[in-house]
C-alpha positions in Angstrom: 16.1 15.5 25.1 12.6 15.9 25.3 10.2 17.6 22.2 8.8 20.7 24.4 5.6 21.2 23.5 2.8 24.2 24.5 -0.7 23.0 25.1 -3.2 25.5 24.4 -7.1 25.2 25.1 -9.6 27.6 27.2 -10.8 24.0 28.5 -9.0 23.2 31.9 -10.3 19.7 31.7 -8.5 19.5 28.1 -5.3 21.1 28.8 -4.9 18.3 31.8 -6.1 15.8 29.6 -3.7 16.5 26.5 -0.8 17.6 29.2 -1.0 13.9 30.9 -0.9 12.2 27.6 2.1 14.4 25.9 4.2 13.7 29.5 3.3 10.1 29.5 5.9 9.8 26.6 9.7 10.2 27.7 10.4 11.6 24.3 7.9 14.9 25.2 7.7 17.4 27.8 4.8 19.5 28.0 6.7 23.3 29.2 3.6 25.2 29.5 -0.3 25.1 29.0 -2.0 28.8 27.9 -6.2 29.5 27.7 -6.1 31.4 24.7 -4.4 32.5 21.8 -2.9 35.9 22.9 -1.2 33.4 25.7 0.0 31.2 23.4 1.6 33.8 20.9 3.2 35.1 24.0 4.4 31.9 25.2 5.7 30.9 21.9 7.9 34.0 21.6 9.2 33.4 25.2 9.2 29.7 25.5 10.6 28.3 21.7 8.7 25.5 22.2 9.0 22.4 19.3 5.4 22.0 19.1 2.6 23.7 19.5 -1.4 22.2 20.4 -4.2 24.3 19.6 -7.7 24.7 19.8 -9.4 26.7 17.6 -12.6 28.5 19.8 -11.1 30.7 22.5 -11.7 33.9 24.2 -9.6 37.0 23.8 -8.0 35.4 20.9 -8.7 32.2 18.7 -6.7 29.5 17.5 -6.6 30.6 13.7 -5.6 34.1 14.5 -3.2 33.1 17.1 -2.0 30.8 14.4 -1.4 33.5 12.0 0.6 35.7 14.4 3.0 32.7 15.9 3.8 31.8 12.2 4.4 35.2 11.1 6.7 36.1 14.3 7.9 32.8 15.6 7.5 30.1 13.2 6.3 26.7 15.3 4.9 23.4 14.2 1.3 23.5 15.1 -1.1 20.6 15.7 -4.5 22.0 15.8 -7.5 20.2 17.6 -11.0 20.6 15.8 -14.5 19.4 15.8 -15.6 16.5 12.9 -18.4 19.3 11.9 -18.8 21.3 8.7 -18.1 24.5 11.1 -14.9 22.4 12.8 -13.9 21.4 9.0 -13.9 25.1 7.6 -12.3 26.6 10.6 -9.7 23.7 10.8 -8.8 24.5 6.7 -8.5 27.9 7.5 -6.1 27.2 10.4 -4.0 25.0 8.0 -3.9 27.8 5.3 -2.8 30.5 8.3 0.1 27.8 8.9 -0.8 24.9 11.0 0.4 21.5 9.7 -1.5 18.9 10.6 -4.9 18.3 12.8 -6.5 15.7 14.8 -10.4 15.4 15.9 -10.5 16.9 19.6 -13.1 14.0 20.5 -10.6 11.1 21.4 -13.1 8.4 20.4 -13.2 9.9 17.1 -8.8 9.4 16.5 -9.2 5.7 17.1 -11.8 3.4 18.3 -9.4 1.9 20.7 -8.2 4.6 23.4 -4.8 3.5 23.7 -4.2 3.7 19.5 -5.4 7.3 19.9 -3.2 8.3 22.6 0.0 6.7 20.7 -1.5 8.5 17.5 -1.1 11.6 19.4 2.4 11.6 20.6 3.4 10.4 17.4 2.3 13.4 15.7 3.9 15.2 18.1 7.1 13.8 17.7 7.1 13.8 13.7 6.3 17.8 13.9 8.9 18.2 16.7 11.6 17.0 14.1 10.5 19.5 11.9 12.3 23.3 11.6 10.3 25.8 10.0 10.6 28.0 7.3 8.2 30.7 5.5 6.9 29.1 2.0 7.8 30.9 -1.1 4.5 31.6 -2.8 1.9 30.6 0.0 3.0 33.6 2.2 0.4 32.3 5.4 1.7 29.0 5.3 4.4 27.1 6.7 6.7 23.9 5.5 9.3 22.4 7.1 13.2 21.8 6.7 14.1 18.5 7.8 16.9 18.1 10.0 20.0 16.1 8.2 19.6 12.0 7.8 16.6 12.0 10.1 14.1 9.1 9.2 10.7 10.2 9.9 9.0 6.8 11.6 5.6 5.9 11.2 2.6 8.4 12.0 -1.1 7.9 10.9 -0.2 4.5 9.6 -1.5 1.2 10.8 1.7 -0.6 9.3 0.0 -4.1 7.7 1.7 -7.3 9.1 2.9 -8.4 5.4 3.4 -6.6 2.0 0.5 -4.7 0.8 0.9 -5.8 -3.0 0.0 -9.4 -1.9 -3.5 -8.1 -1.0 -4.2 -5.3 -3.9 -5.1 -7.8 -6.7 -8.7 -7.3 -7.0 -10.5 -5.9 -10.4 -11.9 -2.9 -10.1 -15.3 -4.3 -9.6 -14.5 -5.4 -6.1 -13.4 -4.4 -2.8 -9.6 -4.6 -2.5 -8.8 -7.5 0.3 -8.6 -5.8 4.0 -5.1 -4.4 5.1 -4.6 -6.3 8.8 -4.2 -3.8 11.5 -0.8 -3.9 13.4 1.2 -1.6 15.4 0.5 2.5 15.4 4.6 3.0 16.1 5.1 2.2 12.4 8.8 1.8 10.6 11.1 4.2 9.3 13.1 3.2 6.1 16.5 4.2 4.7 16.5 6.7 2.1 17.7 5.6 -1.5 20.6 8.5 -2.0 19.7 8.7 -5.6 16.1 8.7 -5.5 16.1 11.7 -2.6 18.3 14.0 -4.5 16.0 16.9 -5.5 15.5 17.2 -9.4 15.8 20.6 -10.7 13.0 21.2 -13.3 15.6 21.4 -16.3 16.4 17.8 -15.6 13.0 16.6 -16.0 11.8 16.3 -19.7 8.7 15.6 -21.2 8.4 12.1 -22.3 5.8 12.2 -24.4 3.3 9.8 -22.9 0.0 10.2 -23.5 -1.4 10.1 -19.9 -5.3 9.2 -19.1 -5.0 10.4 -15.4 -3.0 12.4 -13.1 -3.6 10.7 -9.5 -2.3 12.7 -6.1 -1.8 11.0 -3.1 -1.1 12.7 0.4 -1.6 13.3 4.0 -0.1 15.4 6.7 0.6 18.6 4.9 -1.4 17.6 1.8 -4.3 20.3 2.1 -1.7 23.2 1.8 0.5 21.2 -0.9 -2.5 20.4 -3.0 -3.7 24.0 -3.3 -0.4 25.0 -4.1 -0.2 22.8 -6.9 -3.8 23.0 -8.2 -4.2 26.5 -8.1 -1.3 26.4 -10.6 -3.0 24.5 -13.3 -4.7 26.0 -16.3 -8.7 25.3 -16.8 -7.8 23.4 -20.3 -5.6 20.7 -17.9 -5.8 17.7 -20.5 -6.4 15.1 -17.8 -8.8 14.2 -15.3 -7.4 14.1 -11.6 -7.9 11.9 -8.6 -7.1 13.0 -5.5 -6.5 11.0 -2.5 -5.9 13.0 0.7 -6.0 11.3 4.3 -9.2 13.4 5.8 -12.3 12.6 7.7 -15.6 12.3 6.2 -16.5 15.9 7.5 -13.8 17.4 5.8 -13.4 16.5 2.3 -16.8 18.5 1.0 -15.7 21.5 2.9 -11.7 21.0 1.3 -13.3 20.2 -1.9 -15.4 23.5 -2.4 -12.9 25.4 -0.8 -10.3 24.5 -3.8 -13.1 24.8 -6.5 -13.5 28.5 -5.4 -9.5 28.9 -5.7 -8.7 27.1 -8.7 -9.3 27.4 -12.7 -10.0 23.7 -13.0 -13.2 22.3 -11.5 -12.7 20.3 -8.0 -15.5 18.4 -6.1 -15.8 15.4 -3.8 -15.7 12.2 -5.9 -19.6 10.3 -5.9 -20.1 7.3 -7.0 -20.8 6.9 -10.9 -18.7 9.9 -11.7 -17.7 9.9 -15.3 -14.1 11.3 -15.1 -13.6 14.4 -17.5 -10.4 16.5 -18.3 -9.7 19.7 -16.2 -11.6 18.1 -13.3 -10.5 16.7 -10.1 -11.8 14.2 -8.0 -11.3 14.1 -4.2 -11.9 11.0 -2.6 -14.6 10.8 0.1 -13.4 10.5 3.6 -14.2 7.4 5.5 -14.6 5.7 1.8 -12.7 3.8 -0.6 -12.5 5.4 -4.3 -11.7 3.0 -7.1 -11.2 3.8 -10.7 -13.0 1.9 -13.7 -12.2 1.9 -17.3 -14.9 3.1 -19.2 -14.4 3.6 -22.8 -11.6 5.7 -23.5 -11.9 7.5 -20.0 -12.6 6.3 -16.5 -15.7 6.2 -13.9 -15.0 6.6 -10.0 -16.5 3.8 -8.0 -17.1 5.0 -4.3 -17.4 2.1 -1.7 -17.5 2.1 2.2 -14.3 1.8 4.4 -14.4 -0.5 6.3 -13.2 -0.8 9.8 -10.2 -3.0 9.4 -9.0 -0.7 6.4 -5.8 1.3 7.8 -6.9 4.3 6.0 -10.4 6.0 4.8 -9.8 6.7 1.7 -6.4 5.0 0.8 -4.1 5.5 -1.6 -3.0 2.4 -2.3 -6.5 1.2 -3.2 -7.0 4.0 -5.7 -3.3 3.4 -7.4 -3.9 0.0 -7.7 -7.3 0.3 -9.2 -5.8 2.7 -11.7 -2.8 0.1 -12.5 -5.7 -2.0 -13.7 -7.9 0.1 -15.5 -5.2 2.4 -17.2 -2.2 0.3 -17.1 0.8 2.7 -17.7 -1.2 5.3 -19.0 -0.8 7.2 -15.3 1.4 10.1 -13.9 1.3 9.1 -9.8 2.6 11.7 -7.6 3.0 11.0 -3.6 3.0 14.1 -1.8 3.8 14.8 2.1 2.6 12.5 4.3 3.2 10.2 7.3 3.5 6.4 6.9 3.9 4.5 3.8 0.2 4.9 2.4 1.2 5.0 -1.7 4.0 2.7 -2.0 2.5 -0.5 -2.7 0.0 0.9 -5.2 3.3 3.1 -6.7 4.9 -0.4 -7.1 2.0 -2.1 -9.1 1.4 1.1 -11.0 5.4 1.0 -11.9 5.1 -2.9 -13.0 2.6 -1.7 -15.9 4.6 1.5 -16.9 3.3 4.0 -15.0 5.4 7.2 -14.3 5.6 8.0 -10.5 7.0 11.1 -8.8 8.0 11.8 -4.8 8.0 15.4 -3.2 11.3 16.3 -2.5 12.2 16.1 1.5 12.7 19.5 1.7 9.8 20.9 0.9 7.6 17.8 2.9 5.7 18.9 6.1 6.8 15.2 7.0 8.6 12.7 4.6 7.2 9.7 5.0 5.0 8.9 2.0 7.6 10.4 -0.2 10.4 8.8 1.1 8.4 5.5 1.1 8.2 5.3 -2.8 11.5 7.2 -3.3 13.7 4.9 -1.0 11.7 1.3 -2.9 13.4 3.1 -5.6 9.6 3.5 -7.2 10.0 7.1 -8.4 12.1 8.4 -11.0 11.9 12.1 -9.4 12.0 13.8 -6.3 10.7 17.2 -6.8 10.0 20.2 -4.6 7.1 21.6 -3.8 7.5 24.8 -5.9 8.4 23.1 -8.6 5.9 20.3 -8.7 3.0 22.1 -10.6 5.1 23.3 -13.4 6.7 19.9 -13.6 3.3 18.1 -14.0 2.1 20.5 -16.6 5.7 19.7 -18.5 4.8 15.7 -18.4 1.0 16.1 -19.1 1.4 18.4 -22.4 0.0 16.5 -25.3 2.8 17.9 -27.5 
């Protein structure tokens, strides 16, 4: 049965264009359109769509207010369309905090250079969100995350699947750009779950290893902004390690996201800059449109920000940052893969594990999309699958110096 979609936008042209794209896919069906947020709230209650695409700026009721009302009364996966501007970034982050699950640029040329790729990506995002059933987060009450349908694998997504194993191409030194990741299909592939690694680990089962880490790495994509906020706001100001965050996000969004986290967290959060010397209790967010690498600098590390070429799958890419950390710090790394589409992070995590690093994944039930964490869990790379509600406490327990 086709996934039912409600399209919300005050532009008749955009409503028509999105509807045409959605209806091109036999697995999707536009059941109605709305011209403002108030109509969206009413139609969400009446029609019970499985996914809503939502504009931000609309008359009568704006998209953010509509998201908040829908999530309070009829929780539904919502995909926001936004402009790639500073104001657009702030509004989109507000929408995600209100409960929206994902976003895409409103201009299709900003989604992908190829028109067909942009269309396919939009369809894939809607289908991935349409497989989710909603529930209220226990601690971010304005936000919603999903309970997945039993045993349903999430196909790929915002990833462009490489034609050959990425690990064979993540072998450069930290002073040079890793080889280009080859582009392939947007459709991607799903993976079978490893029963042992997909079981959620309880906090009581996670015992501090006593390892003396040099850095905490966190990689994420769809659902990541809310997940990162939940984890990082629980950290004390004296968190003992530097933190590197790799979130799939456009260049216009990362400064606003870093600034928002910095106002909410006890630790310092900043957008990473080339040459930053990593210090404990500070989180460095990889800049959108760029690649972030870690170099050894005495007993600590230094960040290297380099351009993200058009051929790269992600900008920033979790695999690239993870791989550079494996060379800089060997096994003295705690790496966590949170919610996200595709498999970015798997091969970098594999390299980290090969030198003795500790790898964790978010569990399926608390993910917006169980793609990236599933990739490391099903490959047997992660040692624990941990719920988002327990992730911060687990990290703090493992990071304790004694």
